[in-house]
C-alpha positions in Angstrom: -25.3 0.9 90.9 -28.0 0.3 93.5 -27.4 2.5 96.5 -29.0 6.0 97.1 -28.3 7.9 100.3 -29.9 11.3 101.2 -30.6 13.6 104.1 -34.1 14.2 102.9 -35.7 12.0 100.2 -38.1 14.6 99.1 -35.5 17.4 99.3 -33.2 15.3 97.0 -36.1 14.1 94.7 -34.3 15.4 91.6 -31.3 13.2 92.3 -33.5 10.3 93.3 -35.5 10.5 90.0 -32.2 10.5 88.0 -31.0 7.5 90.1 -34.2 5.4 90.0 -35.1 5.8 86.3 -32.8 2.9 85.3 -34.8 0.4 87.5 -38.0 -1.3 86.5 -39.2 -2.2 90.0 -42.2 -0.3 91.2 -42.7 -1.9 94.7 -40.9 -0.4 97.7 -40.5 -2.1 101.1 -40.8 0.8 103.5 -39.0 0.7 106.8 -39.9 3.6 109.1 -38.4 2.0 112.2 -36.0 4.8 113.0 -38.8 7.3 113.3 -40.6 5.3 116.0 -38.7 7.1 118.8 -38.5 10.5 117.1 -40.8 13.4 118.2 -41.0 14.7 114.6 -42.0 12.3 111.8 -43.4 14.4 109.0 -40.5 13.3 106.7 -42.0 9.7 106.9 -45.4 10.9 105.6 -43.7 13.1 103.0 -41.7 10.2 101.6 -44.7 7.9 101.6 -46.8 10.5 99.7 -43.9 11.1 97.3 -43.5 7.5 96.4 -47.3 7.0 95.9 -47.4 10.1 93.7 -44.6 8.6 91.6 -46.6 5.4 91.1 -44.7 3.1 93.5 -46.6 0.5 95.5 -45.6 0.5 99.2 -45.2 -2.5 101.4 -44.5 -1.6 105.1 -42.0 -3.6 107.0 -42.5 -3.0 110.7 -39.3 -4.6 112.0 -40.2 -4.7 115.7 -43.7 -6.1 115.1 -42.7 -9.1 112.9 -41.1 -12.4 113.7 -37.6 -12.7 112.4 -38.6 -15.3 109.8 -41.3 -13.0 108.4 -39.1 -10.0 108.3 -36.4 -12.0 106.4 -39.0 -13.3 104.0 -40.1 -9.8 103.1 -36.5 -8.6 102.6 -35.7 -11.7 100.5 -38.5 -10.7 98.1 -37.7 -7.0 98.1 -36.5 -5.2 95.0 -36.3 -1.7 96.5 -35.7 -1.2 100.2 -36.3 2.3 101.6 -35.1 3.0 105.2 -36.3 6.3 106.7 -34.8 8.8 109.0 -35.1 9.0 112.8 -32.8 7.7 115.5 -30.0 5.7 113.9 -29.1 3.8 117.1 -32.7 2.6 117.6 -32.8 1.6 114.0 -29.6 -0.5 114.3 -30.8 -2.0 117.6 -34.1 -3.2 116.0 -32.5 -4.6 112.8 -29.9 -6.5 114.9 -32.6 -7.9 117.2 -34.0 -9.7 114.1 -30.6 -10.5 112.6 -31.3 -8.6 109.4 -28.0 -6.8 108.7 -26.3 -9.7 106.9 -29.4 -10.4 104.8 -29.8 -6.8 103.8 -26.1 -6.6 102.8 -26.4 -9.9 100.9 -29.5 -8.7 99.0 -27.8 -5.4 98.1 -24.8 -7.3 96.8 -27.2 -9.3 94.6 -28.9 -6.2 93.2 -31.6 -5.1 95.6 -31.9 -1.3 95.5 -31.1 0.4 98.8 -32.6 3.9 99.4 -31.6 5.6 102.7 -32.8 8.8 104.2 -30.9 10.4 107.1 -30.6 7.5 109.6 -31.2 5.1 106.7 -28.1 6.6 105.1 -26.0 6.7 108.2 -26.6 3.0 108.9 -25.2 2.1 105.5 -21.7 3.0 106.9 -19.4 0.6 108.6 -20.1 1.9 112.1 -22.6 4.5 113.4 -20.7 5.6 116.6 -19.7 8.9 114.9 -23.4 10.1 114.7 -23.7 10.2 118.5 -23.7 14.0 118.5 -26.7 14.1 116.3 -28.7 11.1 117.5 -29.1 10.0 121.1 -27.6 6.6 121.8 -29.8 6.3 124.9 -32.8 5.6 122.5 -31.2 2.1 122.0 -30.4 0.7 125.5 -30.1 -2.9 124.2 -27.6 -2.0 121.4 -24.3 -3.7 122.3 -22.3 -2.8 119.2 -22.5 0.1 116.7 -21.2 -1.9 113.8 -23.6 -1.3 110.9 -24.5 -2.4 107.4 -21.1 -1.7 105.9 -22.7 -1.1 102.5 -20.3 1.7 101.8 -16.8 2.4 103.1 -17.4 6.0 103.9 -19.5 7.7 106.6 -22.5 9.8 105.3 -23.1 13.0 107.4 -26.6 14.3 106.5 -28.2 17.7 107.1 -25.0 19.6 106.6 -25.7 23.3 107.1 -29.4 22.5 108.0 -31.2 23.4 111.1 -31.7 22.0 113.7 -28.7 19.8 112.9 -26.2 22.4 111.8 -24.2 22.5 115.1 -24.3 18.7 115.6 -23.1 18.1 112.0 -20.2 20.6 112.4 -19.2 18.9 115.7 -19.2 15.5 114.1 -17.1 16.7 111.2 -14.6 18.5 113.4 -14.3 15.4 115.6 -14.0 12.7 112.9 -12.9 14.2 109.6 -9.2 13.5 110.2 -9.8 9.8 111.0 -12.9 8.8 109.0 -13.9 9.4 105.3 -16.8 11.7 106.1 -19.1 12.6 103.2 -21.3 15.6 103.9 -24.7 16.1 102.2 -27.4 18.8 102.8 -31.1 18.3 102.4 -31.0 18.6 98.6 -28.0 16.6 97.8 -27.5 12.8 97.8 -24.9 10.1 97.3 -25.4 7.4 94.8 -23.6 4.4 93.5 -22.1 5.1 90.1 -20.2 1.9 89.4 -18.3 -0.7 91.3 -16.7 0.9 94.4 -17.4 4.4 93.0 -19.9 6.9 94.4 -20.7 10.5 93.6 -22.7 13.4 95.1 -25.7 14.7 93.2 -26.3 18.3 94.3 -30.0 18.1 93.4 -30.1 20.8 90.7 
C-alpha cells in the first residue's frame, strides 16, 4: 500500500492526503532530476512548498551530482521517495547511470513509500517508450534502453485532457491502448496502491 502516482501532486493533494495519512514518516527524499531539462519547472516549487506546508522535512537527492555510493546510501535510508515531473527519458537515463533502479524497486518492495508526479509516475511502469509523444527522447542521448522501474504492471498516462498535453496524451492512448494496459489520469486524479497487486484511481474529490 505504498505507491502513489499523479499527474500533478498539488492538483491531486486531496488524494495524496488520504493516501499518506496511514504513514508515520515525515521526511521526504526529493528527486527533481526530471525537471533539470524542462523549460517550465513551477510544479517542482509547488510540490516543495506543499510538502513543507504539510510539515514534511525535505532531503534533496540530486542524482547527477552525487557519487553512486552516496545516492544509494540516501535511498537506502529513505522512507518516502518523491520523484517529480519533467522529462521521463532524462530521468531514466540519470537513474540508470547511477544504477539506482534495482535499489529503488527493492526498497519499495520492503515498504518505502514511492510518490510519483508525471514523469515520476510514468517511470514506475515497465517501460517508458510509450511516452515518446509527450516527452522528447532526445533529452537523453545516453539512454540505451527504455526499461523502467517496473513498480506497477500498467502504464500511467498523466495529464489526460489537460493542456498543453491533451493532444499528446490522446495520441499515446490511440497508439497503445490496444496493446498496453494504459491508465489515464488528469491533474486532479491519482493512482494508489490499495492492497497487494491491486490499485485504484482517486478522482481527487
